[in-house]
Backbone as ProteinMPNN parsed JSONL, in Angstrom:
{"seq_chain_A": "MTGCGVHFSYPSTGPADLAHGKGTPARIRLLVDGRVVGEGNLPVTIPLDIGITEGLACGRDPGSTVTDRYSGPVTFTGALEQVVVDVSGAVIEDKDAELRRHMAHQ", "coords_chain_A": {"N_chain_A": [[-127.947, 1.014, -48.629], [-128.426, 2.298, -51.208], [-130.187, 3.235, -54.126], [-132.368, 1.47, -53.188], [-135.746, 1.229, -52.724], [-137.913, 1.568, -50.247], [-140.987, 0.988, -48.969], [-143.666, 1.293, -46.691], [-146.811, 0.22, -45.87], [-150.313, 0.873, -44.532], [-153.225, 0.967, -45.002], [-156.351, 1.409, -43.582], [-158.641, -1.142, -42.485], [-161.184, -0.978, -41.463], [-163.623, 0.719, -38.993], [-162.669, 2.757, -36.412], [-162.63, 2.106, -33.053], [-163.051, 4.299, -30.864], [-164.43, 4.791, -28.491], [-163.765, 2.518, -26.966], [-160.864, 2.62, -26.785], [-159.63, 1.71, -29.019], [-157.931, 1.943, -32.189], [-158.17, 2.052, -35.71], [-158.493, -1.102, -37.494], [-156.042, -2.703, -39.317], [-154.231, -3.371, -42.557], [-151.093, -4.356, -43.114], [-148.225, -3.739, -45.268], [-145.014, -4.266, -46.269], [-142.735, -3.155, -48.477], [-139.835, -3.534, -50.764], [-138.049, -2.231, -53.197], [-140.696, -2.316, -54.847], [-141.586, -4.85, -54.386], [-143.325, -7.121, -52.205], [-142.107, -7.667, -49.028], [-142.843, -8.424, -46.715], [-146.09, -8.8, -44.868], [-149.223, -8.452, -43.08], [-151.906, -8.365, -40.708], [-153.455, -5.858, -38.76], [-155.13, -6.12, -35.848], [-155.708, -3.524, -34.426], [-155.281, -0.218, -34.407], [-152.964, 2.412, -33.042], [-155.014, 4.436, -31.168], [-154.463, 7.259, -30.555], [-152.573, 10.31, -30.437], [-149.046, 9.736, -30.442], [-147.119, 11.764, -29.568], [-144.1, 14.05, -28.874], [-142.083, 12.208, -28.195], [-142.083, 9.574, -28.83], [-142.742, 9.524, -31.765], [-142.74, 9.729, -35.366], [-139.666, 8.644, -36.66], [-136.999, 8.626, -38.811], [-134.328, 6.397, -40.065], [-133.37, 6.484, -37.659], [-133.81, 4.817, -34.176], [-134.736, 6.257, -31.563], [-136.219, 5.883, -29.122], [-138.386, 3.544, -27.504], [-137.82, 0.257, -28.59], [-139.224, -1.465, -31.47], [-139.337, -4.157, -31.429], [-138.232, -6.773, -29.038], [-135.978, -7.979, -29.953], [-133.669, -6.434, -30.391], [-131.847, -3.949, -28.836], [-132.146, -0.487, -27.952], [-130.703, 2.98, -28.149], [-130.721, 2.749, -31.846], [-129.103, 3.706, -34.472], [-129.45, 4.322, -37.834], [-126.793, 3.621, -40.499], [-126.665, 3.972, -43.232], [-128.105, 5.828, -46.197], [-130.615, 7.79, -46.331], [-132.72, 8.264, -49.142], [-134.999, 9.214, -49.822], [-138.018, 10.205, -47.961], [-141.331, 9.267, -47.728], [-144.392, 10.422, -46.417], [-147.769, 9.105, -46.383], [-150.81, 10.514, -45.961], [-153.096, 10.271, -46.447], [-155.622, 8.711, -45.813], [-158.642, 8.297, -44.147], [-159.488, 10.786, -41.928], [-159.382, 10.305, -38.415], [-161.024, 11.432, -35.849], [-160.982, 12.393, -32.532], [-162.692, 13.953, -30.402], [-162.929, 13.99, -27.581], [-160.14, 13.439, -26.558], [-159.244, 15.306, -27.573], [-160.041, 17.631, -26.202], [-159.309, 16.93, -23.693], [-156.557, 17.173, -23.941], [-156.221, 20.04, -24.554], [-157.124, 20.945, -22.216], [-155.246, 19.928, -20.317], [-153.124, 21.777, -20.852], [-153.586, 23.997, -19.696]], "CA_chain_A": [[-129.107, 0.604, -49.443], [-128.691, 3.008, -52.373], [-131.016, 2.628, -55.114], [-133.354, 0.809, -52.406], [-136.899, 1.741, -52.469], [-138.719, 0.981, -49.216], [-142.432, 1.224, -48.627], [-144.537, 0.697, -45.692], [-148.437, 0.953, -46.077], [-151.163, 0.362, -43.646], [-154.336, 1.04, -45.036], [-157.11, 0.781, -42.38], [-159.68, -1.855, -43.081], [-162.618, -0.838, -40.825], [-163.702, 1.807, -38.252], [-162.015, 3.121, -35.206], [-163.649, 2.066, -31.705], [-162.431, 5.176, -29.874], [-164.997, 4.67, -27.194], [-163.075, 1.559, -26.282], [-159.611, 2.888, -26.869], [-159.181, 1.121, -30.294], [-157.967, 2.55, -33.526], [-158.968, 1.349, -36.962], [-157.595, -2.14, -37.973], [-155.208, -2.148, -41.001], [-153.541, -4.436, -43.468], [-150.066, -3.648, -43.504], [-147.316, -4.335, -46.1], [-143.745, -3.674, -46.24], [-142.333, -3.388, -49.776], [-138.503, -3.167, -50.882], [-138.392, -2.051, -54.578], [-141.902, -2.715, -55.091], [-141.66, -6.245, -53.926], [-143.754, -7.427, -50.809], [-141.523, -8.719, -48.299], [-143.779, -8.725, -45.305], [-147.427, -8.249, -44.799], [-149.88, -9.046, -42.111], [-153.006, -7.651, -40.461], [-153.223, -5.377, -37.24], [-156.525, -5.881, -35.381], [-156.292, -2.358, -34.132], [-153.896, 0.561, -34.314], [-152.948, 3.423, -31.896], [-156.06, 5.85, -31.406], [-153.928, 8.589, -30.321], [-151.239, 11.036, -31.079], [-148.057, 9.363, -29.492], [-146.431, 12.659, -28.952], [-142.894, 14.243, -29.591], [-141.035, 11.143, -27.628], [-142.329, 8.244, -29.727], [-143.563, 9.828, -33.227], [-142.032, 9.168, -36.409], [-138.355, 8.543, -36.825], [-136.256, 8.002, -40.07], [-132.945, 6.628, -40.013], [-133.102, 5.986, -36.089], [-134.732, 4.379, -33.283], [-134.292, 6.793, -30.292], [-136.874, 5.547, -28.109], [-138.53, 2.133, -27.237], [-137.663, -0.563, -29.815], [-140.545, -2.127, -31.864], [-139.339, -5.346, -30.968], [-137.145, -7.04, -27.955], [-134.84, -8.797, -30.615], [-132.468, -5.769, -30.076], [-131.794, -2.883, -27.714], [-131.854, 0.882, -28.364], [-130.924, 3.429, -29.28], [-130.386, 2.454, -32.804], [-129.189, 4.615, -35.83], [-129.044, 3.63, -39.338], [-125.562, 4.262, -40.859], [-126.79, 4.109, -44.621], [-128.33, 7.016, -46.617], [-131.846, 7.719, -47.036], [-132.686, 9.376, -50.299], [-136.411, 9.926, -49.948], [-138.878, 9.446, -47.19], [-142.784, 9.817, -48.135], [-145.573, 9.767, -45.46], [-148.858, 9.34, -47.1], [-151.617, 10.493, -44.846], [-154.545, 10.415, -47.411], [-156.769, 8.027, -45.37], [-159.66, 9.259, -43.598], [-159.147, 11.482, -40.782], [-159.905, 9.75, -37.112], [-161.034, 12.692, -34.898], [-161.236, 12.264, -31.07], [-162.875, 15.157, -29.685], [-162.663, 14.004, -26.02], [-158.758, 13.455, -26.467], [-158.631, 16.985, -28.106], [-160.521, 18.317, -25.106], [-158.505, 16.513, -22.507], [-155.128, 17.763, -24.338], [-156.37, 21.399, -24.114], [-157.221, 20.991, -20.524], [-153.925, 19.539, -19.734], [-152.154, 22.629, -21.002], [-154.234, 25.082, -19.049]], "C_chain_A": [[-129.487, 1.613, -50.558], [-129.302, 2.592, -53.515], [-132.316, 1.693, -54.33], [-134.504, 1.631, -52.284], [-137.909, 0.951, -51.536], [-139.792, 1.632, -48.789], [-143.027, 0.706, -47.646], [-146.194, 1.283, -45.986], [-149.287, 0.158, -44.995], [-152.327, 0.808, -43.853], [-155.58, 0.35, -44.11], [-158.458, -0.155, -43.374], [-161.08, -1.912, -42.271], [-162.445, 0.382, -39.829], [-163.082, 1.663, -37.077], [-163.123, 2.599, -33.998], [-162.975, 2.818, -30.681], [-163.138, 5.242, -28.426], [-164.523, 3.136, -26.056], [-161.6, 1.394, -26.414], [-159.004, 2.243, -28.028], [-159.096, 1.713, -31.552], [-158.325, 1.586, -34.537], [-157.854, -0.014, -37.135], [-157.199, -1.969, -39.12], [-154.664, -3.452, -41.288], [-152.339, -3.694, -43.643], [-149.088, -4.621, -44.705], [-146.243, -3.532, -46.115], [-143.275, -4.087, -47.595], [-140.974, -3.015, -49.866], [-138.644, -3.427, -52.696], [-139.373, -2.629, -55.352], [-142.433, -4.131, -54.893], [-142.108, -6.618, -52.348], [-142.819, -8.205, -50.311], [-141.91, -9.083, -46.946], [-145.115, -8.129, -45.477], [-148.214, -9.128, -43.519], [-151.347, -7.953, -42.127], [-152.887, -7.13, -38.84], [-154.628, -5.29, -36.983], [-156.876, -4.477, -35.153], [-155.037, -1.368, -34.223], [-154.26, 1.748, -33.113], [-154.063, 4.575, -32.161], [-155.884, 6.822, -30.79], [-152.663, 9.124, -31.003], [-150.275, 10.371, -29.676], [-147.215, 10.346, -28.834], [-144.814, 12.763, -29.464], [-141.69, 13.051, -28.903], [-141.123, 9.841, -28.369], [-143.185, 8.426, -31.025], [-142.443, 9.263, -34.278], [-140.552, 9.535, -36.471], [-137.801, 7.96, -37.934], [-134.837, 7.836, -39.737], [-132.557, 6.331, -38.582], [-134.181, 5.539, -35.314], [-134.34, 5.032, -31.796], [-135.021, 6.285, -28.925], [-137.274, 3.974, -27.976], [-138.358, 1.408, -28.75], [-139.031, -1.131, -30.342], [-140.419, -3.753, -31.638], [-138.226, -5.656, -29.987], [-136.107, -7.872, -28.735], [-133.414, -7.728, -30.616], [-133.03, -4.515, -29.107], [-131.536, -1.39, -28.509], [-131.069, 1.806, -27.765], [-130.205, 2.843, -30.357], [-130.224, 3.606, -33.96], [-128.668, 3.858, -36.94], [-128.059, 4.44, -40.016], [-125.635, 4.383, -42.555], [-127.313, 5.451, -44.95], [-129.673, 6.792, -47.026], [-132.27, 8.661, -47.957], [-133.926, 9.924, -50.315], [-137.377, 9.164, -48.888], [-140.496, 10.21, -47.509], [-143.488, 9.475, -47.245], [-146.839, 10.108, -46.015], [-149.796, 9.169, -46.108], [-153.307, 10.802, -45.605], [-155.376, 9.846, -47.078], [-157.631, 8.786, -44.781], [-159.171, 9.635, -42.206], [-159.881, 10.946, -39.516], [-160.038, 11.021, -36.041], [-161.688, 12.064, -33.328], [-161.503, 13.278, -30.101], [-162.8, 15.239, -28.314], [-161.151, 13.774, -25.657], [-158.384, 14.869, -26.59], [-159.185, 17.806, -26.745], [-159.479, 18.075, -23.803], [-156.898, 17.171, -22.863], [-155.133, 19.16, -23.999], [-156.33, 21.534, -22.566], [-155.875, 20.86, -19.928], [-152.938, 20.819, -19.787], [-152.767, 23.988, -20.236], [-153.479, 25.257, -17.585]], "O_chain_A": [[-130.669, 1.795, -50.85], [-128.941, 1.503, -53.96], [-133.205, 1.266, -55.067], [-134.361, 2.737, -51.763], [-138.569, -0.027, -51.887], [-139.694, 2.743, -48.267], [-142.977, -0.524, -47.618], [-146.588, 2.424, -46.232], [-149.008, -0.988, -44.641], [-152.811, 1.209, -42.795], [-155.757, -0.856, -43.943], [-158.971, 0.088, -44.467], [-161.924, -2.789, -42.452], [-161.381, 0.999, -39.77], [-162.902, 0.531, -36.63], [-164.338, 2.742, -34.137], [-162.393, 2.266, -29.747], [-162.571, 5.648, -27.411], [-164.833, 2.86, -24.897], [-161.058, 0.306, -26.222], [-157.773, 2.22, -28.036], [-160.156, 2.033, -32.09], [-158.73, 0.454, -34.272], [-156.642, 0.072, -36.939], [-157.76, -1.252, -39.949], [-154.617, -4.413, -40.521], [-152.343, -2.591, -44.191], [-149.207, -5.824, -44.938], [-146.325, -2.308, -46.006], [-143.378, -5.272, -47.913], [-140.674, -2.116, -49.081], [-139.127, -4.387, -53.297], [-139.132, -3.321, -56.341], [-143.57, -4.479, -55.212], [-141.339, -6.427, -51.406], [-142.541, -9.282, -50.838], [-141.357, -9.91, -46.221], [-145.289, -7.101, -46.131], [-147.845, -10.229, -43.11], [-151.749, -7.16, -42.98], [-152.385, -7.779, -37.922], [-155.355, -4.57, -37.668], [-157.978, -4.044, -35.488], [-153.889, -1.798, -34.105], [-155.313, 1.956, -32.51], [-154.043, 5.4, -33.075], [-156.846, 7.455, -30.355], [-151.947, 8.579, -31.843], [-150.531, 10.417, -28.473], [-146.627, 10.082, -27.785], [-144.285, 11.931, -30.202], [-140.499, 13.156, -29.194], [-140.134, 9.112, -28.443], [-144.121, 7.687, -31.33], [-141.501, 8.52, -34.003], [-140.239, 10.717, -36.334], [-138.056, 6.771, -38.125], [-134.15, 8.739, -39.258], [-131.413, 5.934, -38.358], [-135.347, 5.775, -35.63], [-133.707, 4.37, -30.973], [-134.457, 6.296, -27.831], [-136.433, 3.162, -28.362], [-138.701, 1.919, -29.816], [-139.943, -1.225, -29.52], [-141.412, -4.478, -31.691], [-137.256, -4.898, -30.01], [-135.32, -8.498, -28.025], [-132.283, -8.174, -30.812], [-134.177, -4.227, -28.767], [-130.827, -1.266, -29.508], [-130.646, 1.438, -26.668], [-129.098, 2.38, -30.081], [-131.177, 4.316, -34.282], [-127.756, 3.032, -36.987], [-128.212, 5.649, -40.19], [-124.669, 4.879, -43.135], [-127.071, 6.33, -44.124], [-130.01, 5.918, -47.825], [-132.22, 9.854, -47.655], [-134.067, 11.057, -50.775], [-137.55, 7.946, -48.853], [-140.722, 11.42, -47.509], [-143.483, 8.274, -46.979], [-147.106, 11.3, -46.166], [-149.869, 8.15, -45.422], [-154.293, 11.424, -45.211], [-156.37, 10.066, -47.769], [-157.462, 10.004, -44.842], [-158.543, 8.868, -41.476], [-161.096, 11.141, -39.536], [-159.028, 11.465, -35.496], [-162.717, 11.403, -33.192], [-160.771, 13.508, -29.139], [-162.632, 16.325, -27.76], [-160.859, 13.907, -24.469], [-157.52, 15.484, -25.965], [-158.456, 18.726, -26.374], [-158.997, 18.969, -23.107], [-156.197, 17.607, -21.95], [-154.25, 19.605, -23.266], [-155.527, 22.198, -21.91], [-155.459, 21.667, -19.096], [-152.061, 20.95, -18.932], [-152.129, 25.031, -20.376], [-153.843, 26.136, -16.804]]}, "name": "protein", "num_of_chains": 1, "seq": "MTGCGVHFSYPSTGPADLAHGKGTPARIRLLVDGRVVGEGNLPVTIPLDIGITEGLACGRDPGSTVTDRYSGPVTFTGALEQVVVDVSGAVIEDKDAELRRHMAHQ"}
């Protein structure tokens, strides 16, 4: 995919409902070379840190797959020229989850 610019965005469209285990709703868009090739709405996002086993992976799918249309692990054999992660949105803080995380490490 040399010269191909792939961009995924998911700006939140509302507040999280952490008390009920729900992250923010979001509008998702996948763009290739600046052209929208897919979009949709997520009613909620994951309201927690996924951890080191299922975090962000570029060029490979080491854990569970995002769909049952294929089985993992999968490795991209092309070349990734640039990866940009934009975290400029509003920070969601879950103080209870942070406290549980600290308590689990004691």
